[in-house]
N, C-alpha and C positions, 0 to 999 in steps of 0.2 A: 416502456422505458422512457426516461426523461433526459432531454438535453437541457442543460441549465445555463446556457450562455446569457440569458436575459437577466439573471438574478444578481450578477455582480458586474458593475460597470468597468472595473479595472481588471477583468478576467484575462486580458491579453497583455498585461504589463510585463511579464517575464519573458526572457529570451527562450526560444523553443528550438532545441536541436533536431536535426533530421535523423532518419533511421541509421544511416552510415556512421554518423557521429556518435550516436548512442552505442552502436556495436563497438566502436573503437574505445569509447570511454569505459564500457563494461568489461572489456577484455583485460584491462590492467587496473584492478581496483587498488586504491590506496589503503594503507593500514587503517584499521577501524578507529584507532586513536585520532586520526585526522578527520573522521566523519562524525564522531560523537564527543561531546564534552564530558567533564568529570562526573556530573550528576548522572548522565545517561550510562556511562561506563560503570559507575557504582551499582546502578540498578541491574545492568546485565550481569555483573559479577555476583550480585546477591541472588539473582534468579538461578545462576548456574549451581548454587549450593543445594538445590532441590532436584529430585528426579525430573528429567525433562523428556517430553515426547516429541518426536520429529513431526514437523508440519511444513507446508509450503503454501504460498499464496501467489496469485497472478496479478502483477501490475501491468494491465493491458492498455496499451496506447492504440487508439483508433484514429486512423489517418484521414480525417475529414478534410474536404477542400477548404472549409472555413477555418481550419486549425485543428490540430490533434487534441484529443480528449483522453481522459483516463476513466476506466469503468470501476464503479463501486456498487456494493450492495448495502441495503439496510436490512439488518437481521430482524426476524419476527420477534414479537414481544414475549413469547412464551418459552423461548429457548433457555436452557440452563446456564450456558456460558454466553456472556456479552449480549444479552437480550436487548434488542432495539438499537444496537450500535451500528455504526458504519464501518465497513471493512472491505478488503479486497476479496474476490472469490478465492476460496482455498480451504484447506482443512488438514486433518491428520494424515500422515503417511501410512499407506498400507504395505504389507510385506511384499506384495507382488508389484508394487510401483517401480522399484529399481532406482529411480532418480527423483530428485525434487521437481524437475521439469514435468515428469509424468504425473506426479502427485498434483501439481498445480493445474495442469490441463484436465486431469480426470475430475478434480473437484469443481472446476469451472463448468465442465459439462454437466455434472450432477446438479449443481446449484442454480445455474442460470441458462442451461441448455446450449452453451457455446460449443460449436463444432471445433474440436482440436485442430482439424485440418486447416482451419482458417487462420491459425495463429503461427507467426514466425517468432521463435524464441530468440531474443537478442542477447541474453546473458542473465547473470545473477547479481544480486546485491549481497553484502555480508549477512551472515546469519544473525537473527535478532531473537534474543531470549526474553520471554514474557514472564511476568509475575504469576501468571496462571499456569505455569508449568510446561510451556511449549518452546521448542527451539525451531524458529520459523525461518525458512529460506525464501526470500522474495525473488520470484522469477519475473523478468521483464519481457513482455511480449509485444508484438506489433500486428495489427490487422487492418485491412482495408474494408471500408463499408461497402454495401450495407451488411449489418450483422443482425441476426435474429436472436432475441433473448426469450427464453421460456423458463422463468424463475420457478423453483420448487416452492410451492406455497407453504410448506412446513418450515422452511429455513429462511426464505427471502421475502421480505415485505415489499421491496422495490429494488429495481436496477436503474442506475442513473449514471450520467457522465459529467465530468467537470473538465473545463479547459486545462490542458497541460500548462499553459503559460501562467495561469493563476497559481497552480501548485508549485511552480518553479520560482515564483517571485518571493524572495525572502521577506518582503514587507507583509506577506500574508501568513508568515510562520510565527505563531505566538507560543511563548513558553509560560504556562500558567501553573497555579498551585491551588489546592483546595484540601480541606480536612476530610479524611475518610477513615471511619472506624478509629477515631481518636488520634490519627497520625497525619502529618502534613505530607501530601503527595504532590509531586511536580510532574507535569506532562506537556507534550506538544499538542497544539490545536491549530486547525486551519478552518475556521468557520466560513461557510460559503452559502450565502443566501439562507434558506431554511435548514440547511444541513450543517451538522457539527461534527467535523472529522477530527478525531483526537486519539490520544493513547498510542498504542503500538502502530496503528495504521499511519497516523501523522508522523511518528518517529521514523518509520521506514521511508516516507516521502521526503523527510528532511535528509536522510542518508542519500536518497536518490538525487536530490538537488545538489548535494555536495559532490557526489560522484560525477555528474554530468557537467557541472560548472567549474569544478576544481576548487570550490570554496572550502576553506578550512573550518573546523568546528568552532562554534562560538562558546559562550560560557556554559551553556546547558549540556 
């Protein structure tokens, strides 16, 4: 597992809320229209027109003395969906899960060997619909170190952490565009050192930033 503090000199530029403040913020979520701009809302509405499968991910904050971090995985290159991309631990809902929280914790245990007993669930973010056919519930969790990660080699190439302050700093939130299969696609990105966090994962981080800071949605 990698701690990546040394890769970005401005990693601690953002304001970092404590656990109690996070619980308070997540308890009263603003309308999704305040968290997402028109482009994002149009993408979510377009995604809702297709059959959607339930999924959940774990946005896990690790409470290091040097400052809290967030846990990410880099997916292996051979996977059918999102090969090589950076994501939160998580995956599809199973019938026996019962709740998105259980899905996120089960998937994190399967993907990176995280003991669910080590995680305090702080709350949820609004559901995020993806163009690949998933309705994803982001679950925000909190854990004290040390944590032991045992990544599944079939699914996870690497497990790494990024300072929460970097992720909460809007100066690090980029809204980019690129042509894909003949169409112009727009997406959020948060490049951090060698890692390129983008797409749905970055969009959920933007929502998280807006929930915990009270910031309104920008043009995206």
